[in-house]
C-alpha positions as CSV (number, residue, x, y, z in Angstrom):
1,X,-4.1,-8.2,2.6
2,X,-6.7,-9.5,5.0
3,X,-8.9,-6.4,5.2
4,X,-12.4,-7.9,5.2
5,X,-12.4,-8.7,8.9
6,X,-11.3,-5.1,9.8
7,X,-13.8,-2.9,11.6
8,X,-15.7,-0.5,9.3
9,X,-15.2,3.1,10.4
10,X,-18.1,5.4,11.0
11,X,-16.0,8.5,10.5
12,X,-16.8,8.7,6.7
13,X,-18.8,11.2,4.7
14,X,-19.8,10.5,1.1
15,X,-19.9,13.6,-1.1
16,X,-19.9,11.6,-4.3
17,X,-22.6,12.7,-6.7
18,X,-23.1,15.9,-4.7
19,X,-21.1,18.0,-7.0
20,X,-17.8,19.4,-5.9
21,X,-18.1,22.8,-7.5
22,X,-16.4,24.2,-10.6
23,X,-13.8,21.8,-12.0
24,X,-10.3,23.2,-12.1
25,X,-7.5,21.9,-14.2
26,X,-4.0,21.2,-12.8
27,X,-2.1,24.4,-12.6
28,X,-4.9,26.3,-10.8
29,X,-5.1,27.2,-7.1
30,X,-5.5,24.6,-4.4
31,X,-6.2,25.9,-0.9
32,X,-4.4,29.2,-1.5
33,X,-1.2,27.6,-2.9
34,X,-0.5,28.1,-6.5
35,X,0.3,25.0,-8.6
36,X,1.7,25.6,-12.1
37,X,4.5,26.7,-14.2
38,X,5.8,23.3,-15.2
39,X,2.9,22.0,-17.3
40,X,-0.3,20.0,-16.6
41,X,1.3,16.5,-17.0
42,X,4.0,17.2,-14.5
43,X,1.6,18.7,-12.1
44,X,-0.7,15.7,-12.5
45,X,2.1,13.4,-11.6
46,X,4.1,15.4,-9.1
47,X,1.6,18.0,-7.8
48,X,0.2,16.7,-4.6
49,X,0.4,12.9,-4.6
50,X,0.0,12.0,-0.9
51,X,0.2,15.7,-0.1
52,X,-0.5,17.7,3.0
53,X,-2.0,21.2,2.5
54,X,-0.9,23.7,5.1
55,X,-2.5,26.6,3.3
56,X,-5.1,27.5,6.1
57,X,-2.2,28.8,8.1
58,X,-0.7,31.1,5.4
59,X,-3.3,33.7,6.0
60,X,-5.3,34.9,8.9
61,X,-7.8,32.0,8.9
62,X,-7.4,28.4,9.9
63,X,-7.8,28.6,13.6
64,X,-5.4,27.4,16.2
65,X,-4.1,23.9,15.7
66,X,-1.4,22.5,17.9
67,X,-1.3,20.0,20.7
68,X,-3.9,17.5,21.7
69,X,-5.9,20.1,23.6
70,X,-7.0,21.8,20.4
71,X,-10.4,22.1,18.9
72,X,-12.7,19.2,18.1
73,X,-11.6,17.0,15.3
74,X,-13.6,17.1,12.1
75,X,-17.3,17.7,11.6
76,X,-19.6,14.8,12.2
77,X,-20.1,12.7,9.1
78,X,-23.5,13.3,7.5
79,X,-25.6,11.2,5.2
80,X,-25.3,7.6,4.1
81,X,-22.1,6.1,2.8
82,X,-22.5,3.9,-0.2
83,X,-20.9,0.6,0.7
84,X,-22.2,-1.5,-2.2
85,X,-18.9,-1.4,-4.0
86,X,-15.7,-3.1,-2.9
87,X,-13.5,0.1,-3.1
88,X,-15.7,1.9,-0.6
89,X,-15.9,-1.1,1.7
90,X,-12.1,-1.4,1.5
91,X,-11.3,2.2,2.3
92,X,-13.8,2.4,5.2
93,X,-12.4,-0.8,6.8
94,X,-8.8,0.3,6.4
95,X,-9.7,3.6,8.0
96,X,-11.3,1.7,10.9
97,X,-8.1,-0.3,11.3
98,X,-6.0,2.9,11.4
99,X,-8.3,4.2,14.2
100,X,-7.8,1.0,16.2
101,X,-4.0,1.2,15.9
102,X,-3.6,4.9,16.7
103,X,-6.1,4.8,19.5
104,X,-4.0,2.1,21.1
105,X,-0.7,3.9,20.5
106,X,-2.0,7.2,21.8
107,X,-3.5,5.5,24.9
108,X,-0.1,3.9,25.6
109,X,1.4,7.4,25.6
110,X,-1.3,8.7,27.9
111,X,-3.2,10.6,25.2
112,X,-6.5,10.3,23.5
113,X,-6.6,9.8,19.7
114,X,-9.3,11.7,17.9
115,X,-9.7,10.2,14.4
116,X,-10.0,12.2,11.2
117,X,-13.1,12.2,9.0
118,X,-12.6,10.6,5.6
119,X,-14.4,12.4,2.8
120,X,-15.1,10.6,-0.4
121,X,-15.6,12.8,-3.5
122,X,-15.5,12.8,-7.2
123,X,-13.9,15.3,-9.7
124,X,-13.3,18.1,-7.1
125,X,-14.1,19.1,-3.5
126,X,-14.2,22.1,-1.3
127,X,-12.6,21.9,2.1
128,X,-11.1,24.3,4.7
129,X,-8.1,24.3,2.5
130,X,-10.0,25.6,-0.5
131,X,-11.1,23.9,-3.7
132,X,-9.1,20.9,-4.9
133,X,-9.4,18.9,-8.2
134,X,-9.2,15.2,-8.2
135,X,-6.1,15.5,-10.3
136,X,-4.2,16.6,-7.2
137,X,-4.6,13.2,-5.6
138,X,-5.6,12.3,-2.0
139,X,-4.8,14.9,0.6
140,X,-5.2,15.9,4.2
141,X,-6.5,19.3,5.3
142,X,-5.4,20.3,8.8
143,X,-7.9,23.1,8.8
144,X,-10.9,20.7,9.1
145,X,-9.1,17.5,10.2
146,X,-10.3,15.6,7.2
147,X,-8.7,13.2,4.7
148,X,-10.0,13.6,1.1
149,X,-9.9,10.8,-1.4
150,X,-11.4,10.4,-4.9
151,X,-11.4,6.6,-5.2
152,X,-10.6,6.9,-8.9
153,X,-7.1,7.8,-7.8
154,X,-6.5,4.1,-7.2
155,X,-7.0,3.5,-11.0
156,X,-4.2,6.0,-11.6
157,X,-2.0,4.2,-9.1
158,X,-2.6,1.0,-11.0
159,X,-1.6,2.7,-14.3
160,X,1.5,3.9,-12.7
161,X,2.5,0.3,-11.9
162,X,1.7,0.6,-8.2
163,X,-1.4,-1.5,-7.9
164,X,-2.5,-3.8,-5.1
165,X,-4.6,-3.5,-2.0
166,X,-1.7,-2.8,0.4
167,X,-0.5,0.0,-2.0
168,X,-4.0,1.5,-1.7
169,X,-4.0,1.1,2.1
170,X,-0.6,2.8,2.2
171,X,-2.2,5.9,0.5
172,X,-4.8,6.2,3.2
173,X,-2.4,5.4,6.1
174,X,0.0,8.1,4.8
175,X,-2.8,10.7,4.9
176,X,-3.8,9.5,8.4
177,X,-0.1,9.9,9.3
178,X,-0.5,13.6,8.4
179,X,-3.5,13.7,10.8
180,X,-1.3,12.3,13.6
181,X,1.3,15.0,12.8
182,X,-1.5,17.6,13.0
183,X,-2.7,16.3,16.4
184,X,0.9,16.4,17.7
185,X,1.6,19.9,16.5
186,X,4.1,18.9,13.9
187,X,2.2,20.5,11.0
188,X,1.9,23.9,12.6
189,X,5.6,23.9,13.7
190,X,6.8,23.0,10.2
191,X,4.7,25.7,8.6
192,X,5.9,28.3,11.0
193,X,9.5,27.3,10.3
194,X,8.9,27.3,6.5
195,X,8.0,31.0,6.7
196,X,11.4,31.8,8.2
197,X,13.7,30.0,5.7
198,X,14.6,29.9,2.1
199,X,12.6,28.0,-0.6
200,X,15.2,25.2,-0.6
201,X,15.0,24.8,3.2
202,X,11.2,25.0,3.1
203,X,11.2,22.1,0.5
204,X,13.5,20.1,2.7
205,X,11.1,20.6,5.6
206,X,8.3,19.4,3.4
207,X,10.3,16.3,2.5
208,X,10.9,15.5,6.2
209,X,7.2,15.9,6.9
210,X,6.2,13.6,4.1
211,X,8.7,11.0,5.0
212,X,7.5,11.0,8.6
213,X,3.9,10.3,7.3
214,X,5.4,7.4,5.3
215,X,7.0,6.1,8.5
216,X,3.7,6.4,10.4
217,X,2.0,4.5,7.6
218,X,4.5,1.7,8.3
219,X,3.8,1.9,12.0
220,X,0.1,1.3,11.4
221,X,0.8,-1.7,9.2
222,X,3.2,-3.2,11.8
223,X,0.6,-3.1,14.5
224,X,-2.3,-4.1,12.3
225,X,-0.4,-7.2,11.3
226,X,0.8,-7.9,14.8
227,X,-2.7,-7.6,16.3
228,X,-4.8,-8.9,13.4
229,X,-2.5,-10.7,10.9
230,X,-3.3,-8.1,8.3
231,X,-0.5,-8.7,5.8
232,X,-0.3,-11.5,3.3
233,X,2.7,-12.6,1.2
234,X,3.5,-10.0,-1.4
235,X,2.0,-7.1,0.6
236,X,5.4,-5.7,1.7
237,X,6.6,-5.8,-1.9
238,X,3.5,-3.9,-3.0
239,X,4.2,-1.2,-0.4
240,X,7.8,-0.8,-1.3
241,X,6.9,-0.7,-5.0
242,X,4.3,2.0,-4.4
243,X,6.8,4.1,-2.3
244,X,9.3,3.8,-5.1
245,X,6.8,4.8,-7.8
246,X,5.8,8.0,-6.0
247,X,9.2,9.3,-5.1
248,X,9.9,12.8,-6.5
249,X,12.7,11.5,-8.7
250,X,10.6,8.7,-10.2
251,X,7.7,11.1,-10.8
252,X,10.0,13.7,-12.5
253,X,11.5,11.0,-14.7
254,X,8.0,9.7,-15.6
255,X,7.0,13.2,-16.6
256,X,10.1,13.6,-18.8
257,X,11.5,16.3,-16.5
258,X,15.1,16.6,-15.3
259,X,15.5,15.3,-11.7
260,X,16.1,18.2,-9.5
261,X,16.7,17.2,-5.8
262,X,16.5,20.8,-4.7
263,X,12.9,20.8,-5.9
264,X,11.9,17.7,-4.0
265,X,9.0,18.1,-1.6
266,X,8.1,14.5,-0.8
267,X,11.4,12.6,-0.9
268,X,13.2,10.3,-3.3
269,X,12.0,6.8,-4.1
270,X,14.8,5.4,-1.8
271,X,13.9,7.7,1.0
272,X,10.2,6.9,0.8
273,X,10.9,3.1,0.8
274,X,13.4,3.6,3.7
275,X,11.0,5.4,6.0
276,X,8.0,3.2,5.2
277,X,10.1,0.2,6.0
278,X,11.4,1.7,9.2
279,X,7.9,2.1,10.5
280,X,6.9,-1.4,9.3
281,X,9.9,-2.9,11.0
282,X,9.9,-1.1,14.3
283,X,6.2,-0.3,15.0
284,X,7.5,2.5,17.1
285,X,6.4,6.1,16.3
286,X,9.6,7.4,18.1
287,X,11.7,5.9,15.3
288,X,9.9,8.2,12.8
289,X,11.7,11.4,13.8
290,X,12.8,12.5,10.3
291,X,13.6,15.9,11.6
292,X,16.6,14.7,13.6
293,X,17.9,12.2,11.0
């Protein structure tokens, strides 16, 4: 992946070394949503890989988030970002590339894209969605318009057999996809609907939300390659492999659990590959309507 020529984003805050508060083990509370009941190993694998946390809207807080006329996005990044390591340099440049692509696509639709802030942390972090352990994986919090990543997660991805720079870029692009959903009002609409339906239907809505974020990740990669020749031979295979490894069925099997489609919240391996590829192939966000498919 040709990422070194990408523009470095300034929308990054570095909380590493600042202390994220009391460390919580998997099975605790994340942003008001309880995680547990199936064991720490399964939670570590399944819990919130590439998750979106809608918990700010479960209670009275969280503010009003909907269309593009909503409140300002994110708080201004503060402090210096350590860029003396390749992982930090990589993630800040990939973020800059997502900003360039989505700014262009929003402008073509007559809208203004407001990028998220990327927060780098270690061990655990507090956000508008509550306290989150690194074991939960990267996540997006719609309450503060921020993407949160502990870069150590990429080592876990490698151990899962889903290594490679494009696999890592897919992680970030997926979370940025959730930010796009938030700007467009999808996140709030889904959460409202989930309150009105059964647990099974709520899970299905979660799956559709996650698959749309996968598709949006593909849309970013399509335009980044078209405009800047981002992808190199093997990158597509890396992305498909990563999507396969983090499907709900694959994660359940890896954890030694029975595969239960009714419990899926992110989609099967085949679904995740399908929607990532759809975005990659088309480059058109309109093809990412998982809610009508």
